[in-house]
C-alpha positions in Angstrom: -76.6 -4.9 70.5 -75.0 -8.4 69.5 -72.7 -7.0 67.2 -71.5 -3.6 69.3 -70.8 -7.1 72.1 -68.8 -8.7 69.2 -66.6 -5.8 67.8 -66.0 -5.1 71.7 -64.9 -8.7 72.2 -62.5 -8.3 68.9 -61.1 -4.8 70.5 -60.0 -6.9 74.2 -58.8 -9.4 72.0 -57.1 -7.7 70.1 -55.5 -5.6 73.0 -54.9 -9.1 74.9 -52.6 -10.5 72.4 -50.6 -7.2 71.4 -49.8 -6.5 75.0 -49.1 -10.5 75.0 -47.0 -10.6 72.0 -45.0 -7.3 72.9 -44.1 -8.8 76.2 -43.3 -11.8 75.0 -40.4 -10.8 72.8 -38.8 -7.8 74.9 -38.5 -10.6 77.6 -36.8 -13.0 75.6 -33.5 -13.2 75.5 -33.3 -12.2 71.3 -35.6 -9.1 72.0 -32.8 -8.0 74.9 -30.3 -8.6 72.1 -32.4 -6.5 69.8 -33.2 -3.6 72.0 -29.3 -3.3 73.4 -28.5 -2.7 69.7 -30.9 -0.3 69.0 -30.0 1.9 72.0 -26.4 1.7 70.3 -26.9 2.6 67.2 -29.8 5.4 68.7 -27.2 6.9 70.9 -24.6 6.7 68.0 -26.7 10.1 66.3 -26.1 13.4 68.6 -29.2 14.9 66.6 -31.2 15.0 63.7 -29.2 17.2 62.0 -26.7 14.4 61.8 -28.9 12.5 59.1 -29.3 15.8 57.0 -28.3 15.6 53.3 -27.5 19.2 53.0 -24.5 19.1 55.3 
């Protein structure tokens, strides 16, 4: 029973840290600027066929 409680607490801790880091990065100025640059790069590609090597 103790082992299951330990594993469950580790999983909860992992999820809390993961969400905190993701929210912290996305709300920071650096994270927002990276997100804007990534959106610009994605908008330049019209479809997956643009990356096709056969063309």
